C-alpha positions as CSV (number, residue, x, y, z in Angstrom):
1,M,37.0,-90.4,-11.7
2,L,40.2,-90.4,-9.1
3,L,39.2,-88.1,-7.2
4,F,35.6,-89.0,-6.9
5,S,36.9,-92.5,-6.0
6,I,38.9,-90.7,-3.2
7,I,36.5,-88.9,-1.9
8,A,34.3,-92.0,-1.9
9,Y,36.8,-94.4,-0.5
10,L,37.3,-91.7,2.4
11,A,33.8,-91.6,3.6
12,L,33.6,-95.1,3.4
13,T,36.3,-95.7,5.8
14,I,34.3,-93.1,8.0
15,L,31.3,-95.4,8.1
16,I,33.0,-98.2,8.8
17,G,34.1,-96.4,12.3
18,F,30.0,-95.5,12.7
19,W,29.5,-99.3,12.3
20,A,32.5,-100.5,14.4
21,A,31.3,-98.1,17.0
22,R,28.3,-100.3,17.8
23,R,31.0,-102.8,19.5
24,V,32.2,-100.2,21.5
25,K,30.6,-100.6,25.0
26,T,33.4,-99.9,27.2
27,S,36.6,-98.7,27.7
28,G,38.5,-102.3,26.9
29,D,36.4,-102.5,23.7
30,Y,37.6,-99.3,22.6
31,I,41.8,-99.5,23.3
32,L,41.7,-103.2,23.1
33,A,38.9,-104.5,20.6
34,G,37.5,-106.4,23.3
35,R,40.5,-109.0,23.4
36,S,38.3,-110.7,20.7
37,L,40.4,-110.1,17.5
38,P,40.7,-113.5,15.3
39,L,43.8,-114.6,13.6
40,V,43.0,-113.0,10.3
41,L,41.7,-109.5,11.9
42,S,45.0,-109.7,14.2
43,C,47.5,-110.5,11.3
44,S,46.1,-107.6,9.1
45,A,46.1,-105.2,12.4
46,L,50.0,-106.3,13.1
47,F,50.6,-106.0,9.0
48,A,49.3,-102.3,9.0
49,T,51.5,-101.1,11.9
50,W,54.3,-100.1,9.9
51,F,52.9,-100.2,6.3
52,G,52.3,-96.7,6.0
53,S,54.3,-93.5,4.6
54,E,57.8,-94.4,5.7
55,T,57.7,-97.9,3.7
56,V,55.6,-96.7,0.4
57,F,57.5,-93.1,-0.1
58,G,60.3,-93.0,2.8
59,A,61.7,-96.0,2.4
60,S,61.3,-96.2,-1.5
61,S,62.9,-93.0,-1.6
62,E,65.9,-93.8,0.5
63,F,66.3,-96.8,-1.6
64,L,66.8,-95.0,-4.9
65,K,69.1,-93.0,-3.5
66,G,71.8,-95.6,-1.7
67,G,70.1,-99.1,-2.8
68,L,69.1,-101.8,-0.2
69,Y,71.8,-100.8,2.4
70,A,69.8,-98.1,3.0
71,V,66.7,-99.1,4.0
72,M,67.8,-101.6,6.8
73,E,65.7,-99.7,9.5
74,D,62.3,-100.1,7.1
75,P,61.4,-103.3,6.3
76,F,64.1,-105.0,7.5
77,G,63.9,-103.9,11.2
78,A,60.6,-103.1,11.4
79,A,60.0,-107.2,10.5
80,L,62.6,-108.2,13.3
81,C,60.2,-106.4,15.6
82,L,57.3,-108.1,15.0
83,I,59.4,-111.8,15.1
84,L,61.0,-110.2,18.7
85,F,58.2,-109.6,20.3
86,G,56.5,-112.9,19.4
87,L,59.3,-115.1,20.6
88,F,59.9,-112.7,23.8
89,F,57.0,-110.5,24.9
90,A,53.6,-111.6,23.4
91,R,53.0,-114.4,25.6
92,K,54.2,-112.8,28.7
93,I,52.4,-109.4,28.6
94,Y,49.3,-111.3,26.9
95,K,48.7,-113.4,30.2
96,M,49.4,-110.0,32.4
97,N,45.8,-108.8,31.5
98,L,47.0,-105.2,31.1
99,L,44.8,-102.5,29.0
100,T,48.1,-100.2,28.0
101,L,51.7,-100.3,28.2
102,G,51.9,-98.2,30.5
103,D,50.3,-100.2,33.0
104,F,53.2,-103.0,32.4
105,F,55.2,-100.1,34.2
106,R,52.9,-99.7,37.0
107,V,52.6,-103.5,38.0
108,R,56.2,-104.0,37.6
109,Y,57.8,-100.7,39.0
110,G,55.1,-99.0,40.5
111,N,53.0,-95.4,40.1
112,T,56.1,-92.7,39.8
113,T,57.8,-95.4,37.2
114,E,54.5,-95.4,35.4
115,L,54.1,-91.5,34.9
116,I,57.6,-90.9,33.9
117,A,57.2,-94.1,31.4
118,S,53.8,-93.0,30.0
119,L,55.4,-89.8,28.8
120,F,58.4,-91.2,27.0
121,L,55.7,-93.5,25.4
122,A,53.4,-91.0,24.1
123,L,55.3,-88.1,23.3
124,P,57.0,-89.8,20.4
125,Y,53.9,-90.5,18.7
126,I,53.4,-87.0,17.7
127,G,56.3,-86.9,15.1
128,Y,55.2,-90.6,14.1
129,I,51.5,-89.3,13.4
130,A,52.9,-86.2,11.7
131,A,54.7,-88.3,9.2
132,Q,51.6,-90.3,7.7
133,L,49.4,-87.2,7.8
134,V,52.4,-85.5,5.2
135,A,52.0,-88.4,3.3
136,M,48.4,-88.1,3.0
137,G,48.9,-84.2,2.1
138,L,51.6,-85.2,-0.3
139,I,48.8,-87.3,-2.2
140,L,46.1,-84.6,-2.1
141,N,48.7,-82.4,-3.4
142,V,49.9,-84.6,-6.4
143,V,46.3,-86.0,-7.1
144,I,44.1,-82.5,-6.7
145,G,47.1,-79.7,-6.3
146,L,46.0,-78.8,-2.7
147,P,48.7,-77.2,-0.9
148,L,50.5,-79.3,1.5
149,W,49.4,-77.9,4.5
150,Q,45.3,-78.2,3.8
151,G,46.0,-82.1,2.4
152,V,47.3,-82.4,6.0
153,V,44.3,-81.0,7.9
154,I,41.7,-83.1,5.7
155,S,43.7,-86.1,5.9
156,S,43.6,-85.5,10.0
157,V,40.0,-84.7,10.3
158,V,39.0,-88.3,8.1
159,V,41.2,-90.2,10.2
160,T,40.7,-88.6,13.4
161,L,36.7,-89.0,13.0
162,Y,36.6,-92.6,12.5
163,T,39.2,-93.3,14.8
164,Y,37.2,-91.3,17.9
165,I,34.3,-93.0,16.8
166,G,35.1,-96.7,16.8
167,G,38.3,-97.1,18.6
168,M,40.4,-100.1,18.1
169,W,37.5,-102.0,16.5
170,A,37.4,-99.6,13.8
171,I,41.0,-99.8,13.3
172,S,41.1,-103.4,13.2
173,I,38.2,-103.8,10.8
174,T,39.3,-101.0,8.7
175,D,43.0,-102.7,8.2
176,F,41.8,-106.1,7.2
177,I,40.0,-103.8,4.2
178,Q,43.2,-101.7,3.9
179,S,45.4,-104.3,3.9
180,V,43.8,-106.3,0.9
181,I,43.7,-103.0,-1.2
182,I,47.0,-102.3,-0.2
183,I,48.4,-105.9,-1.7
184,T,46.0,-106.1,-4.6
185,G,46.9,-102.5,-5.5
186,L,51.3,-102.5,-5.6
187,V,51.0,-106.1,-7.0
188,V,49.0,-104.9,-9.7
189,L,51.0,-102.4,-10.1
190,A,54.5,-104.1,-9.9
191,F,53.1,-106.2,-12.6
192,V,52.2,-103.5,-15.1
193,L,55.1,-101.8,-14.7
194,S,58.0,-104.8,-14.6
195,E,56.0,-106.0,-17.9
196,K,56.4,-102.5,-19.5
197,A,60.3,-102.6,-18.5
198,G,60.7,-106.1,-20.0
199,G,60.4,-108.4,-17.2
200,V,61.3,-108.9,-13.5
201,M,65.1,-109.3,-14.6
202,A,64.9,-107.0,-16.9
203,V,64.5,-104.5,-13.9
204,M,66.8,-105.7,-11.5
205,H,69.7,-106.2,-13.6
206,S,69.6,-102.2,-14.5
207,M,70.4,-101.5,-11.2
208,P,74.4,-101.4,-10.1
209,S,75.1,-104.4,-8.2
210,E,76.8,-102.3,-5.1
211,N,72.9,-101.4,-4.4
212,Y,72.2,-104.8,-3.8
213,R,74.9,-105.0,-0.4
214,F,73.2,-106.3,2.1
215,F,75.9,-106.9,4.9
216,P,78.3,-104.0,6.1
217,A,82.2,-103.6,5.2
218,F,84.3,-105.3,8.1
219,E,84.9,-101.7,10.2
220,W,83.9,-100.8,13.7
221,K,82.1,-97.2,11.7
222,S,80.4,-99.6,9.1
223,L,79.1,-102.2,11.7
224,A,77.9,-99.6,14.3
225,S,75.7,-98.1,11.6
226,Y,74.4,-101.1,10.6
227,V,73.5,-102.4,14.1
228,A,71.5,-98.9,14.7
229,A,70.0,-99.0,11.6
230,W,68.4,-102.5,12.5
231,S,67.5,-101.4,16.1
232,I,65.8,-98.2,15.1
233,L,62.5,-100.1,14.4
234,G,63.3,-103.5,15.3
235,L,64.4,-103.0,18.5
236,G,63.2,-99.5,19.4
237,S,59.3,-100.2,18.4
238,I,59.1,-103.4,20.8
239,P,58.1,-100.7,24.0
240,S,55.3,-99.1,22.1
241,Q,51.6,-98.6,22.7
242,D,50.9,-99.3,19.0
243,I,52.2,-103.0,18.9
244,F,51.2,-103.7,22.4
245,Q,47.6,-102.6,21.2
246,R,47.2,-104.7,17.9
247,T,48.8,-107.8,19.8
248,M,46.8,-108.0,23.2
249,S,43.6,-107.1,20.8
250,S,43.9,-110.6,20.0
251,S,41.8,-113.3,21.4
252,S,43.9,-115.6,23.0
253,E,48.0,-115.6,23.9
254,K,48.8,-118.2,20.8
255,T,46.6,-116.1,17.8
256,A,48.5,-113.0,19.1
257,T,52.0,-114.9,18.9
258,W,51.4,-116.4,15.4
259,S,49.9,-113.1,14.4
260,C,53.4,-111.6,15.0
261,Y,55.3,-114.1,13.0
262,I,52.6,-114.1,10.4
263,A,52.4,-110.5,9.9
264,A,56.3,-109.9,9.8
265,L,56.5,-112.4,6.8
266,L,53.5,-110.7,5.0
267,Y,55.1,-107.2,5.9
268,L,58.6,-108.2,4.8
269,S,57.3,-109.3,1.5
270,I,54.9,-106.4,0.5
271,A,57.1,-103.7,1.7
272,M,59.7,-105.1,-1.2
273,L,56.7,-103.8,-3.8
274,P,57.5,-100.5,-3.3
275,L,60.9,-101.1,-3.6
276,F,60.6,-102.8,-7.1
277,I,58.3,-100.5,-8.1
278,S,60.6,-97.5,-7.7
279,L,63.4,-99.6,-9.6
280,C,61.0,-99.6,-12.4
281,V,60.5,-96.0,-12.8
282,K,64.0,-95.7,-12.7
283,H,64.5,-97.9,-15.3
284,L,61.8,-96.8,-17.6
285,Y,61.4,-92.8,-16.4
286,P,65.0,-91.9,-15.5
287,H,63.9,-88.4,-15.4
288,Q,61.3,-88.9,-12.9
289,I,63.2,-89.4,-10.0
290,N,64.6,-85.7,-10.3
291,G,63.7,-83.5,-7.3
292,D,61.5,-85.2,-3.8
293,T,62.2,-88.5,-4.3
294,Q,59.3,-88.9,-2.0
295,L,57.1,-88.0,-5.0
296,V,58.7,-90.3,-7.5
297,L,55.6,-92.9,-7.1
298,P,52.8,-90.8,-7.0
299,N,54.0,-88.6,-10.0
300,M,55.0,-91.5,-11.9
301,V,51.8,-93.3,-11.6
302,L,49.7,-89.8,-12.4
303,Q,51.4,-89.3,-15.5
304,H,51.8,-92.7,-16.9
305,T,49.3,-95.2,-16.3
306,A,45.7,-95.4,-16.7
307,L,43.1,-94.7,-14.6
308,P,42.3,-97.9,-13.0
309,I,46.1,-98.2,-11.7
310,Q,45.8,-94.9,-10.4
311,I,42.7,-95.9,-8.4
312,L,44.4,-99.1,-7.3
313,F,47.4,-97.0,-6.3
314,F,46.5,-94.3,-4.8
315,G,43.7,-96.5,-3.4
316,S,46.4,-98.8,-1.8
317,L,48.6,-95.6,-0.5
318,L,45.5,-94.3,1.4
319,S,45.1,-97.4,2.9
320,A,48.2,-98.1,4.1
321,I,48.6,-94.6,5.6
322,M,45.1,-94.4,7.0
323,S,45.5,-97.8,9.0
324,T,49.0,-97.0,10.6
325,T,47.9,-93.3,11.2
326,S,44.8,-94.0,13.2
327,S,46.4,-96.8,15.3
328,A,49.3,-94.3,16.1
329,I,46.5,-91.8,17.6
330,L,44.9,-94.2,19.6
331,A,47.9,-95.4,21.1
332,P,49.4,-92.1,22.8
333,A,45.8,-91.3,23.4
334,S,45.1,-94.8,25.7
335,I,48.5,-94.1,27.3
336,F,47.6,-90.2,28.3
337,S,44.3,-90.8,29.7
338,E,45.0,-94.5,31.6
339,N,48.3,-93.9,32.5
340,L,48.4,-89.8,32.9
341,V,45.7,-88.1,33.3
342,K,43.9,-90.6,35.5
343,P,46.5,-91.2,38.4
344,L,47.4,-87.4,38.1
345,A,43.6,-86.2,38.8
346,K,43.9,-88.3,42.0
347,R,40.1,-89.5,41.7
348,S,38.3,-92.5,40.7
349,Y,37.0,-92.5,36.5
350,N,34.5,-95.0,36.2
351,D,34.6,-97.0,32.9
352,R,32.3,-94.5,30.7
353,Q,34.4,-91.3,32.1
354,L,37.7,-93.2,31.0
355,L,35.9,-93.9,27.6
356,V,35.3,-90.1,27.0
357,L,38.6,-89.3,28.5
358,T,40.1,-91.5,26.1
359,K,38.3,-89.9,22.7
360,I,39.3,-86.5,24.2
361,S,42.7,-87.6,23.9
362,V,42.1,-88.8,20.3
363,L,41.7,-85.4,19.6
364,L,44.3,-84.0,21.7
365,F,47.1,-85.5,20.0
366,A,45.5,-85.6,16.8
367,T,45.9,-81.4,16.6
368,V,49.0,-81.6,17.7
369,A,50.6,-83.9,15.1
370,T,48.6,-82.0,12.9
371,V,50.2,-78.6,13.8
372,M,53.7,-80.8,13.6
373,A,52.7,-81.8,10.0
374,C,52.5,-78.3,8.6
375,L,55.9,-77.3,10.0
376,R,58.1,-80.3,8.8
377,S,57.6,-82.5,5.9
378,D,60.5,-85.3,5.8
379,I,58.9,-88.4,6.9
380,Y,61.9,-91.1,7.2
381,E,63.2,-88.9,9.5
382,L,60.0,-88.2,11.4
383,V,59.6,-91.9,11.7
384,G,63.1,-92.5,12.7
385,E,63.2,-90.1,15.9
386,S,60.0,-91.4,16.9
387,S,61.3,-95.0,17.2
388,V,64.8,-94.0,18.7
389,L,63.4,-92.0,21.8
390,S,61.5,-95.1,22.8
391,L,64.6,-97.0,22.5
392,V,66.9,-95.3,24.7
393,S,64.4,-94.7,27.7
394,L,62.4,-97.5,27.4
395,F,63.5,-100.8,25.8
396,A,66.1,-101.9,29.0
397,P,63.4,-101.1,31.4
398,M,61.2,-103.4,29.8
399,V,63.1,-106.0,29.1
400,M,64.8,-106.6,32.4
401,G,61.4,-106.2,34.3
402,L,59.9,-109.2,32.2
403,Y,63.3,-111.1,32.6
404,W,65.2,-110.0,35.4
405,K,63.2,-110.4,38.7
406,Q,65.8,-108.1,40.7
407,A,65.2,-105.0,38.2
408,S,64.3,-102.1,40.7
409,T,62.0,-99.1,40.5
410,T,65.0,-96.8,41.0
411,G,66.8,-98.8,38.4
412,A,64.1,-98.4,35.8
413,I,63.9,-95.0,36.7
414,L,67.6,-94.4,36.3
415,S,67.9,-96.1,32.6
416,M,65.0,-93.9,31.4
417,F,66.6,-90.7,32.7
418,L,70.2,-91.9,31.4
419,G,69.3,-93.0,28.3
420,I,67.6,-89.9,26.9
421,A,70.4,-87.6,28.7
422,T,73.5,-89.8,26.6
423,W,71.6,-89.3,23.0
424,I,70.7,-85.8,23.7
425,P,74.6,-85.0,23.5
426,F,75.4,-87.7,21.1
427,R,72.4,-86.7,18.7
428,F,73.6,-82.7,18.3
429,Y,77.6,-83.1,18.7
430,E,77.8,-85.3,15.3
431,T,80.5,-88.2,16.5
432,E,81.6,-91.6,14.3
433,L,79.1,-93.3,16.9
434,P,75.6,-93.6,15.8
435,P,73.8,-91.8,19.2
436,L,71.2,-94.6,20.0
437,I,74.0,-97.2,20.8
438,P,76.1,-95.4,23.6
439,A,72.3,-94.5,24.8
440,T,70.9,-97.5,24.6
441,F,74.0,-99.2,26.7
442,V,74.1,-96.8,29.6
443,S,70.1,-97.3,29.8
444,F,71.1,-101.2,30.6
445,V,74.0,-100.1,32.6
446,A,71.9,-97.6,34.5
447,L,69.2,-100.0,35.2
448,I,71.7,-103.2,36.3
449,A,73.6,-100.8,39.0
450,G,70.3,-98.8,39.7
451,S,68.9,-102.2,41.0
452,F,72.0,-103.5,42.6
453,F,72.5,-100.3,44.8
454,W,68.8,-99.5,45.6
455,P,66.8,-102.6,45.5
456,N,63.1,-102.9,45.7
457,R,61.9,-103.9,49.0
458,K,60.1,-107.1,47.6
459,S,61.0,-109.2,44.6
460,Y,58.8,-109.1,41.6
461,D,57.2,-112.4,41.1
462,Q,57.7,-112.9,37.1
463,N,55.0,-115.8,37.5
């Protein structure tokens, strides 16, 4: 019955993709849902941005190992990103009426910067998509015993199919349905387990007090690590196509801004449920946390809950991961077709050709990510790496490009390359300082210095 429910759910998402495809007439419909999403759909889309494998599997696993302090990156950093995007970026970028975030770098800095930035925008998504596919492979491994790589391939085919067919319209509609399933499934499971454990307070008191530590020790190494943990998603995901895509699909500036705030609150609230559920598991079934902690929740649900709870839980898991995966595939595909292939081809594409090109790019990125997912299985690490690359290369050019008129093309290019160049040695030669801190600092300094020494002939008009 559980297997049948999973198959039926996967089939339903594909059917939604076909239904949503009827709304796709142009590349703007495919990439940004025609900039017409109401508040409810826009909020659910933004909520679903990260609510995937790293939230349910990765964060709960890290929480069991290191307590609250170990999950600053996600969910706290992720919620911070949505708040900051709503405060400082949504209105400004919405007014520019862009199709992709790569278009921002072209409008602000020129064609060369567009090409370089688009590479840095698109490539990190491969690891992020792979993380989601690994999670779906783990689910199929636990439920029906499929080898991980086979589960990854099956999951990739399903998600890629409905993304390919319906684009952002399919993603938005399935995100809404999936958000309802996510919240329902996790709330019910948390309630059932807390009742078994003797109530919420009994579960909370079973955890050592040091595991609730939220702030770092007052010494520079701890402070640096703490800032880095908040920044990985909190700042690193601001210059990302999926946040841009979901926000810019809103029907108005006001909807885009409020969607960010509401989604942040919803995300932080619901993301606490997997952490609480993992506490319940540790309290009720301490032997369950031995081995791969990424598998704690699915194994516990299969062994200790009734079939209706299993269906709700695995339905919510699949919903969370599929909603994240679909947008993560469409995001780099949009960048690749619009900001890399189109300008490099040095020819004019009509809208229909651009739509076909974007769909082909969806297949390309899904294929590459599937191969990576078959080779690596650490979900939290895959997600973290993808966000760090965006932070050290694109955050400074995006922020300064919006808020400093004198930011120049040369400064932006230097910022991207020197940020990455600084991150690499710090990443591979271990130091006490988190690599993203010096790399991000160098990125800002390079942009400011480059803009002073090599200014643009014409200042950018921010109005």
